[in-house]
N, C-alpha and C positions, 0 to 999 in steps of 0.2 A: 498426572496424565499429560503426555507430550502433545505438541501441536500436530505431529504426524499422526498420532493415534486419533486425535479429534477429527482430522481431515479424513482418515479412513472410515471412521464411524459415519461421518456425513455422507461420504461416497456410498457406503453400504446402504444407508437409509434411502438415498436418492435412487440407487439401483433397484432396491426392492420395490419402492413405490412405482418407479418407471416400468419395471417388469410387470407388475400387477395391472397398471394402466394399459400396457401393451397387450396383455392377455385379454383384457376387457374389450379393447378396440378390435383385436383379431376376431374374437367370438362374435361381436356385433356385426362386423363386416361380413363374416362368413354367413351369418343368418340373413343379412340383407342382400348381399350381392352374389352369394354362392362361393365356390372355391376361389380364394384370392391368389393373385400372381405372386412371384417371388419378390417383385418390387414393392408390393404392399406388405410383405412379411418383414422386410428389413427394418422399417421404422417401428414395427410392433415389437421386435425383439432386439432392438439396438442396445438395450441395457444388460443383456445376458453376459457379455464379456466383463462388464464392470462388476456384475454380481458374482461371477465366478472368481474374479480377481480378489474381491473382498472376502469371499468365503475361503478361498485358497490361502490368503494371507493369514487369516485367523487360525486355520488349521495348522499352517507352518509354525505360527507363533506358539500355539499350544504344544506342538511336538518339540519345539526348541526348549520350552520350559521343562517338559518331561525329560528331555535329554540331559539338561543341566542339573536336574534334581536326581539323576541316577536311575531313571525308569519310572513306570507308573506308580509303583508302591512308594518310592521316594517322593514322588510329586504329591501324592495324597498326604504323606506325612508332613511335607513342607506346608501344605495348605492348612492342616490342623495346627501346626506350630504358629503360623502367622495369625490364625484365628485366636489362639490362646494369648499370643503377644498383644493383639488388639484388645482383648478383654483385660489383660493386666494393665495396659496403658489407660484404659477407661477407669479401672479401679483406682489407679494412682491419681488420675485427674480429679475424680470425685473426692478422694482423700484430701488433696490440696485445697479444693474448693471449700470443703467442710471446715478445714483448719483455718482458712482465711476468713470465712464468714463468722467463725467463733472467736476470732481475734488471736488465735494461736500462731498465726503467721503475719508478719508485717508485709506491707505492699512491696517493699524492696527485697523481700525474701522469696517472692514468687519466681518460678522459672522464667527465663527470658523467652520472648517470642521474636525479638529482633536482635541483630548482631551487636548493637551498642557501638558500632563504628560509623556506619553510614546511616543507619536507621535507629531511632531512639524511641523509648516510651515516655510520654509526657502526661502529667496529671491533668492538665487542661484548666487550671485555675484562671489563667489569663486568656483562655480561649472562649470564643463566642460563636459557635457554629462548627461545622465539620472541617473546614479548611481555611487557610489564609490565602488570599490572592497577593501575598507579599513574601519577600525574602527578608528576614530580619538579621542584621549583623549581630553576632554574638562572639564573646571572647572570655577566656577564664583568667586572663591577665592583660593589663593595658598594653596596647600596641600603638606606638606613636605614628607609624606609617599609615595604618588604616584609619585611626581616629582623625588624623589630620586630613586624609583624603575625604572622609565623609563630612567633615566640617566644611570643606571647600565645596563639596557637591551634596548639599543636604537633601535635595529632592530629585531622586533618580527614578525615571519611569522607562521601562524597557518594552520590548515587543510583547504583544498579547496583554498589555496593560499590567504587567508585573512590575511592582514597585519595590525598591530597596528601602527598607525602613531602618533608620539610625535612631534608636530610641532616645538618646539624650536630646537630639534636635527635635524630635516629635513631641517630647514632653515640654520643651520650651514653648512650642507653639500653643500648648494648652493655656499658657498664661495670657493669651490674647482673649479678651472678654467675649468677642464675637464668636470665636470658635468654641469656647467653653460653654456658652449659653446654647449653642446649636446642639451640642451633644447632650446637654442636660439642662433644659430650660427652667427646671425647678430650683436651680441653685439660687439661694437668696442673696448671696454676696459674691459676685463673680470677680474675685480678686486673685492675685497670684497665689498659687497653691504650691506647697512644698511636697512634691511627689518623689519618693525615693526609688528611682529606677535608673539603671544604667545598662551598659552593654553586657553585663554579666547577670542581669536580673532573671533571664530565662533559665539560668542554671538551676534555680529553685524549682523549676517545673519538671525536672528529670525524676523519673520514678526510681532510678538507680543512681544515687549521688556519686558513686565512683566513676560514672561516665563523664563527669565534668572535666576530668583531666584530659579527655580526648578532644574537647571542643576548644582548641587553642585560639584560633581566630578564623571566622568564616561566616557563612550564611546558613540559617535554618528556616525550613518551611514546615508547614503542618497540613496534612491532608487526611481527612477521614478518621475513623476510630474503629477499634476492634475490641475484643474481650480477651483478657488474660486471666483465665480461671475465674470468670464472672466479674472481674474487676475491669471497669471501663477504662480503656487506654487510647490516647491519641498517638498517632504515628508522626514523629518528627524526623525530617530528613536533613542531614548536615552536609554542607558543601564547603570544604576547606578553601581558603584563599592563600595565595602566595604573594609576598611583598614584591613591589615593582613600581614603575612609573604610573602616572594617572592613566595613560593610554593602555598600559598592560593590565591594570586593574579593571578598567572598563571592558576590555576584551574578555576577561575572566567572568565578569558579571553577566555579559551577554550569553556566554556559553552555559553558565549555570542556570540562567533564566530559561533557556531552551530545554535544558535537561529537567528542570523542575516542572515545567509545563508537561513534558512528556511523561514524567513519573506520576504526576498528581492528577492530571485532568484527562489525558488520553485524547479525546476528540475536542477540538476547540470551537468548531463552528457547527451550528445546527442546520440541517437541510430542510427542516419543516417549513412548508409554505403556508402563508396566511390564506385561509379559505376565502374564496370569492362568494359573492351573493348567489351565484348559480350553483355553488357546491353545498350550500347550507339550506336547512329547512327555512322557508320564507318566514314562517310564524316565529321562529326562534333566532332570527338574524342578529338582532342586537345582543342577545344572550351569548351566542356563539362567538361574536366579535369582541366580547367584553375584555378579555385578557390582552388581546392584540392591541386594541385601541388604547387601553390604559397604559401599557408599556410604551407605545410609540409617542403618545402625546405628553406623557410625563417626562420623557427624555428631552422634550423641547424646553422644559422649564426647570431643568436641573442646574442651571448656571451657578447658582450660589453653592449648591452641594459640590459641584465639580471644583470650584475655587477652593473649597475647604480640602477636598481630596488632594489637590495639587500642592498643598502645603506640607504634604507628607503625613497627614493624619491617618493612622491605621485604626479604624474604629473597632475591629474585632479584638485588637490588643488593648488599646488605650482606654476603652470604655470601662474595663475592669479596674482601672487605676483610680477612678473617682472615689473620693471619700464619701460623697453623698450619693445614695442610690437613686436611680431613675424612678420617678413616681408619676402616676397619671394625675392630670389636673382636672378640677371641675370644669365643666363647660356651661357657661351662662349665656342664655339668649335674652338680651335686654329688652326693655319695653319698646325701644326703637329698632329692634331686630338686628342688633349687632351681635356678633359671636365673640365672646370673651373667654379667655383661659386665665382666671385670676391667680391660680397657683403657679403659672409660668410668667411671673412678673407682670401680671395683668395684660398679657399679650392679646391683641385683637387679630382675628383671622378674617382677612378681607376677601370678598368674592364679588363677582358680577351678580346682579340681582337674580337672574335666572338660575345661576349655579347655586346661589344661596338658598333659593326656593327649593331646589331639588334636594340639597343637603338637609334642610329642615323637614322636608317631607319624609325622608328616610329616618331622621332622628325621631320623628313622631311614631314610627312603626318599628319598635325593637324586634318584632318577629320577622322583619324583612319583607321585601317586595319581590315577587317573581316578575321578570321583565315582560312576559307575555300578558300579565295582568295590568300593565301600566295604564291602559285606557280607563280602567276603573278609578284611577286616582287623578284624572284630569281636572275635575272640579276642585278637589282638595288642593291641588298644586296651584290652581288659579287663585284660590282664596289666600293661600300663603303668600303668593307673589303680590297680591293686592295689599297685604299687611306690610310688606317690605317697601313697596312703591305705591302708596295710596292713589296717586294720580298718574300712574305710569302705564295703565292698561290701554293698549291700542292694538290695531290689527297686526302689527309686526310682532308684538309680544304674544298675542293669542296664537299666532302661527308658530312661534317658538315653543309655546306650551304644548300645542298639538303635536309638533315634531318630537319633542322629548318624551312624550307619552305614547309614541308610535313604535312598537317593538319591531316593525319592519324597517326602521331607519336606524342610523348610527348615532343620532343626536344624544341619546342618553349616555352612551359610552364617552362621548366627548365631554359631557358635563361631569361625569364621574372622574375622568382624568384630570380635569381642571380643579375639581374639589380636592383630589389627592395631592395635586401639586401645590395647592394653597397651604397644606399642612407640612409637606416634606421640605418646602422651601424655607420653613421657619424653624423646624427642629427635626432631630434624628428619626428616621423611619421606624426604628425600633419602638418608638412611642407613637409616631404618627399613625401607624397601622390601626390603632384603636379608634381613630377619629374619622377616617374616610370610609367610603362605601366599598365593600368588597364581598366576594362570594364566588363559589364554584359554579361551573356551567350547569344549568338545569335546576339549581337550588336558589332560594331567595337571597337577594343581595341585601346586606344590612351593614349597620355601623355597630362595631363590637364594644363601644364604650359602655361600661356598666351604667345603667340608667339612674342609679342613685347618685352618680356624679353629674347628672344633667339638671340644670336649674332653669326654669322658665319664669322670668320676671313678669309680674302682673301689674 
């Protein structure tokens, strides 16, 4: 379906709707005011020319098809042939699917859905999610010019936060204990690891091994996935690079980044406006503001995460390279109300007392808490705070507890954001999401950590 046909269909729909509205207005005015003047008829029937144009175009298109097919009989025969061809293609598709599912066809024997020149099919073993916000350097044989360039410029960040990832340099950064423990805090001995990956490692991701000869030296991105005869396939896009000076290579990278963003993302910026208090149901104000507040306040405390990102770490790629799988840690609430993660090298999660009290309140309720019901938990929250700070209850604290349990205020969202930040500042959000408070609008907010991993010391 071409863009012009889509435009014509839209015009036709608008014309028909406008014409019907015009008829309705015309009849209503006639009944109310009597016979209308010609000035009143113009807006009522302004869509008639558009409607006639749309209908005329479709009639002409139909007659052109009839002419090209040799008349009405030939046109009917062509329609039947196209229908039979569609049925044959469907039968062939089902035959291939059946053969693949039975193991009679290998993955690389399936028909191609991409050209294998600019677009490639990837297995996705190194992928984590539907796309990378990175361009990864790849080559099928060592190129001195490009490897030297990327060694001199290991951390390249372009417009729209697109980063250039040079895998050998990124892997070297994993030998830093701080980085390693952030991505996988459960590693028992964070020492230098020998990870076998280089600029050609992504070639093993290709569904069609013969495509590797086409990837001489350039950048590859991945966005989204599709199905090739029921086999899940990631789409990789390859952008070749030409040798040159550093400035010339940088210019190529900028052009490629713009093209990759255009290919992979389409719209870069959202025009969705945060709702104001006047726009929301007063009773559900805190609930409706939850996602906005969480995202805005967490951004304020991402400094450590951003520093790791600036080192060129590509989480979606490199997390797959760890020899030790990410595991959830037990969460221990000690007698003195400290929050400990013993399986993450005995990590302590520190929070302000009121934030810790909110966290422990939700931890005590695995079923979750609906924000509009928060006033019902005011006494329980007060009791928890008193356990954290036995001598710390005063008027200011009582006011904070009242504010955080008031669904008409934003205080609960601020506390949830700080709680989330306490975890993601210590380890990867892929793990942290099980420990902080989260939920969709209108539903109970809860902590997803399996409660068999929660220990309350007595």
